[in-house]
VOGUDREN-520476 format. One record per residue (C-alpha): residue number from 1; residue in one letter; y, x, z. Coordinates in Angstrom, 3 decimals, padded with zeros to 6 digits, always signed. Each point is the difference from the previous one (the first is absolute). Layout:
N
> midren	timi	v	u	w
> NUM	a	Y	X	Z
...
//
This chain:
164
> midren	timi	v	u	w
> 1	m	-013.997	-022.627	+016.179
> 2	s	-001.737	+001.428	+003.246
> 3	d	-002.837	+001.160	-002.506
> 4	f	+002.222	+002.198	-002.571
> 5	d	-001.468	+003.340	-000.264
> 6	a	+002.930	+002.392	-001.093
> 7	l	-002.134	+003.150	-000.955
> 8	e	-001.683	-002.703	-001.973
> 9	f	+002.831	-001.102	-001.626
> 10	r	+001.495	+003.696	-000.220
> 11	s	-003.263	+000.701	-002.057
> 12	a	+000.822	-002.876	-002.414
> 13	l	+003.594	+001.023	-000.652
> 14	g	-001.559	+003.433	-001.232
> 15	r	-002.333	-001.387	-002.424
> 16	f	+003.739	-000.533	-001.860
> 17	a	+000.679	+003.102	-001.997
> 18	t	+003.673	+000.942	+000.449
> 19	g	+002.237	+002.808	-001.163
> 20	v	+000.971	+002.947	+002.434
> 21	t	+003.757	+000.289	+000.412
> 22	i	+002.275	+002.447	+002.547
> 23	v	+002.688	-001.768	+000.878
> 24	t	+003.435	+002.318	+001.136
> 25	t	+003.151	-000.551	+001.473
> 26	v	+002.754	+002.331	+001.604
> 27	d	+002.023	-000.900	+002.791
> 28	a	+004.001	-000.050	+001.049
> 29	a	-000.809	+003.689	+001.722
> 30	g	-002.008	+001.504	-003.259
> 31	e	-003.356	-000.346	+001.712
> 32	r	-002.510	-000.952	-003.116
> 33	y	-002.999	-002.363	+000.632
> 34	g	-002.945	-000.987	-001.303
> 35	v	-002.828	-002.094	+000.206
> 36	t	-003.114	-000.578	-002.310
> 37	a	-000.612	-003.369	-000.797
> 38	n	-002.320	-002.334	-001.973
> 39	s	+002.064	-003.179	+000.651
> 40	y	+002.368	+000.076	-003.029
> 41	n	+000.306	-003.034	-002.363
> 42	s	+002.369	-000.771	-003.042
> 43	v	+001.948	-003.088	+001.156
> 44	s	+002.646	-000.561	-003.069
> 45	l	+001.255	+000.923	-003.404
> 46	d	+003.059	-001.641	+000.421
> 47	p	+001.600	+001.222	+002.076
> 48	p	-002.266	+003.219	+000.595
> 49	l	-001.504	-000.467	+003.396
> 50	v	-003.196	+001.826	+001.329
> 51	l	-001.515	-000.449	+003.392
> 52	w	-002.074	+002.265	+002.929
> 53	s	-000.703	-000.541	+003.224
> 54	l	-000.585	+002.563	+003.302
> 55	a	-001.642	-000.271	+003.347
> 56	k	+002.359	-000.958	+002.693
> 57	t	-002.074	+002.899	+001.690
> 58	s	+001.009	+002.354	-002.696
> 59	r	+001.675	+003.241	+001.683
> 60	s	+002.408	-000.587	-002.753
> 61	i	+000.941	-003.626	+000.385
> 62	a	+003.473	+000.637	+001.278
> 63	a	+001.156	+002.116	-002.961
> 64	f	-001.023	-002.639	-001.947
> 65	e	+000.969	-002.835	+001.455
> 66	a	+003.648	+001.580	+000.047
> 67	c	-000.223	+001.276	-003.456
> 68	d	+002.187	-001.224	-002.976
> 69	a	-001.917	+001.349	-002.639
> 70	f	-003.813	+001.363	-000.735
> 71	a	-001.775	+001.358	-002.628
> 72	v	-003.488	-001.315	-000.869
> 73	h	-002.595	+002.950	-001.999
> 74	i	-002.736	-001.469	-001.674
> 75	l	-002.596	+003.276	+000.671
> 76	g	-001.469	+001.452	-002.737
> 77	a	-004.147	+000.511	-000.206
> 78	h	+000.920	+003.463	+000.745
> 79	q	+002.399	-000.637	+003.047
> 80	e	-003.237	-001.103	+002.662
> 81	e	+001.128	+003.370	+002.261
> 82	l	+003.724	-001.560	-000.157
> 83	a	-001.299	-003.113	+000.975
> 84	m	-002.008	+001.424	+002.941
> 85	r	+002.813	+001.904	+001.103
> 86	f	+002.496	-002.788	+000.347
> 87	a	-002.609	-002.438	+001.635
> 88	a	-000.250	+002.651	+002.903
> 89	s	+002.078	+000.268	+002.902
> 90	s	+001.238	+003.315	-000.692
> 91	v	+003.566	+000.943	+001.161
> 92	d	+001.352	+001.422	-003.199
> 93	k	-001.912	-001.764	-002.823
> 94	f	+002.618	+001.597	-002.220
> 95	a	-000.449	+003.459	+000.728
> 96	g	-000.824	+002.565	-002.960
> 97	l	+000.393	-002.910	-002.464
> 98	d	+002.021	+000.053	-003.334
> 99	v	+002.413	-003.557	-000.037
> 100	h	+003.384	-000.348	-000.466
> 101	a	+002.280	-002.824	+000.845
> 102	g	+000.239	-003.299	-001.883
> 103	l	+002.356	-003.163	+000.339
> 104	h	+001.546	-000.010	+003.487
> 105	g	-001.637	+003.350	+000.979
> 106	v	-003.729	-001.607	+000.155
> 107	p	-002.418	+002.882	-000.289
> 108	l	-001.915	-000.433	-003.694
> 109	f	-003.359	+001.957	-001.199
> 110	e	-000.624	+001.553	-003.280
> 111	e	-002.916	-000.745	-002.342
> 112	c	-001.050	-003.272	+001.708
> 113	a	-001.175	-003.332	-002.799
> 114	a	+003.564	-001.657	+001.004
> 115	h	+002.878	+000.045	+002.392
> 116	f	+002.605	-002.713	+000.849
> 117	e	+003.080	+000.471	+002.320
> 118	c	+001.124	-003.292	+001.386
> 119	s	+002.756	-001.386	+002.486
> 120	l	-001.550	-001.795	+002.588
> 121	e	+000.272	-003.836	-001.121
> 122	n	-001.207	-001.748	+003.513
> 123	r	-003.194	+000.713	+002.355
> 124	f	-002.045	-002.572	+001.555
> 125	e	-002.247	-000.181	+003.098
> 126	g	-003.464	-000.254	-000.760
> 127	g	-002.320	+000.106	+002.484
> 128	d	-000.844	+003.318	+001.542
> 129	h	+002.028	+001.498	-003.580
> 130	v	+003.498	+000.071	-000.880
> 131	i	+000.274	-001.239	-003.633
> 132	f	+003.039	+002.062	-002.217
> 133	l	+001.349	-001.426	-002.848
> 134	g	+001.650	+002.280	-002.215
> 135	r	+002.391	-000.413	-003.271
> 136	v	-001.117	+002.403	-002.742
> 137	e	+003.199	+002.501	-000.754
> 138	h	-001.878	+002.447	-001.942
> 139	f	-003.233	+000.964	-001.077
> 140	a	-002.064	+002.166	-002.011
> 141	r	-003.547	+000.041	-001.373
> 142	g	-002.428	+002.821	-000.643
> 143	d	-002.938	+000.860	-001.857
> 144	a	-002.280	+000.664	+002.966
> 145	a	-003.202	-002.454	+000.647
> 146	p	+000.478	-001.961	+003.128
> 147	l	-001.766	+000.936	+003.256
> 148	l	-002.032	-003.294	+001.265
> 149	f	-001.208	-001.086	+003.809
> 150	h	-003.135	-002.164	+000.202
> 151	d	-002.426	-000.923	+002.693
> 152	g	+001.526	+002.774	+002.460
> 153	k	+000.290	+002.884	-002.418
> 154	f	+001.738	+001.207	-002.882
> 155	a	-001.180	-000.620	-003.767
> 156	r	+001.059	+000.667	-003.378
> 157	v	+000.390	-001.857	-003.445
> 158	e	-002.788	+000.859	-001.944
> 159	a	+001.505	+000.958	-003.599
> 160	p	-000.612	-002.341	-002.657
> 161	e	-003.028	+001.045	-002.575
> 162	k	+001.299	+001.034	-003.340
> 163	e	-001.021	-001.761	-003.104
> 164	a	-002.284	+002.110	-002.251
//
């Protein structure tokens, strides 16, 4: 596949609209980690499993590879700024944010469309990413419309037209 164009491949992948998530964890010393990810997917209802992936080049990869638990936050349309904050390589992404500790001490955000608190079930090599499979131990669903990502930019779900 010498004529395979990675940039065109990435562009083609961007045609698929995804939700936007922030995945959080905490290490044994209590340091919190979080990354914005759109590589999230449900896997199974019985048992309840979800997955997400993280680039091996991420500054947070070591923390997630060592974790026993994580939380996936489905962001609401009003949380674009939060998504950008956790996509950046800042030193303390949690500074000034109102978060609380969920199961296993994992940081949780309020006002998300949903969140899933997971214990690590397994991890797999996936090319230049690591795929994390989590068993959902607790979840919550909010009322916020989801934040979407499509064609390299944020998008929102349009509200359905009301019948007259």
